[in-house]
C-alpha positions as CSV (number, residue, x, y, z in Angstrom):
1,M,81.5,117.7,87.7
2,F,77.9,118.9,87.4
3,I,76.7,115.6,86.2
4,I,78.4,113.7,89.0
5,E,76.9,116.1,91.5
6,S,73.4,115.9,90.0
7,K,73.4,112.1,89.9
8,F,75.0,111.4,93.3
9,G,74.4,114.7,95.1
10,N,77.1,116.4,97.1
11,D,78.4,112.9,97.9
12,G,79.4,112.3,94.3
13,Y,81.2,115.6,94.0
14,A,83.1,115.0,97.3
15,K,84.1,111.5,96.3
16,W,85.5,112.6,93.0
17,V,87.5,115.3,94.8
18,K,88.8,112.6,97.2
19,I,89.8,110.4,94.3
20,L,91.7,113.3,92.7
21,R,93.4,113.9,96.0
22,E,94.5,110.3,96.2
23,L,95.8,110.6,92.6
24,A,97.8,113.6,93.6
25,V,99.6,111.9,96.5
26,T,100.1,108.5,94.8
27,N,103.4,107.8,93.1
28,K,103.0,108.1,89.3
29,H,99.4,109.5,89.9
30,Y,97.3,106.4,89.2
31,L,95.3,104.1,91.5
32,D,95.4,100.4,91.1
33,L,92.2,98.9,92.5
34,S,92.7,95.4,91.1
35,S,92.7,93.9,94.5
36,L,89.8,93.9,96.9
37,Q,92.0,95.2,99.6
38,K,92.9,98.3,97.6
39,M,89.3,98.8,96.6
40,K,88.1,98.6,100.2
41,Y,90.9,101.1,101.2
42,L,89.8,103.7,98.7
43,A,86.2,103.2,99.6
44,A,87.1,103.7,103.3
45,K,89.1,106.9,102.4
46,C,86.0,108.1,100.6
47,R,83.7,107.0,103.4
48,I,81.4,105.0,101.2
49,N,80.9,101.3,100.5
50,E,82.6,99.6,97.6
51,A,79.4,99.3,95.5
52,R,78.8,103.1,95.7
53,L,82.4,103.8,94.8
54,L,82.1,101.5,91.8
55,E,78.9,103.4,90.7
56,I,80.8,106.7,90.8
57,I,83.8,105.3,89.0
58,S,81.5,103.8,86.3
59,E,79.9,107.2,85.8
60,L,83.3,108.8,85.6
61,C,84.1,106.3,82.9
62,D,80.9,107.2,81.0
63,L,81.9,110.9,81.2
64,E,85.5,110.0,80.1
65,E,86.9,111.7,83.2
66,I,89.1,108.6,83.7
67,N,90.6,106.2,81.2
68,V,87.9,103.7,80.3
69,A,90.2,101.1,78.9
70,L,92.6,101.0,81.9
71,W,89.6,100.8,84.2
72,A,87.9,98.0,82.2
73,D,91.0,96.0,81.7
74,K,93.0,96.5,84.8
75,K,90.9,98.4,87.4
76,I,93.3,101.3,87.2
77,I,92.1,104.9,87.7
78,W,94.1,107.2,85.4
79,C,93.0,110.7,84.6
80,D,94.5,112.4,81.6
81,K,93.0,115.8,82.5
82,F,94.6,115.6,86.0
83,I,98.0,114.8,84.5
84,E,97.7,117.7,82.0
85,N,96.8,120.0,84.9
86,I,99.9,119.2,86.9
87,Q,102.5,119.2,84.1
88,D,103.7,122.7,85.0
89,A,104.6,121.6,88.5
90,Y,106.9,118.9,87.0
91,K,108.5,121.3,84.6
92,R,109.5,123.6,87.4
93,R,111.2,120.9,89.4
94,N,115.0,120.8,89.5
95,N,115.5,117.3,90.9
């Protein structure tokens, strides 16, 4: 988080939090940005342009915060750490 904030300022930190929020509310907790429409939608949700969003995502890949192979091959944002952190919530569900 510190590296993202130092490189992109508060903007980078805020955008990473917004991406994590989108992961939280998305079915199966991944973001498929393979289409331009989906990329534009996430950029709009983050209130930045697509180029800046891609810069932040690239840095997140470099820091191994998101799955590098999924991003490079399919433009999918998947965060293992996020999934690990929410496992307890799924264990407590009865349905």
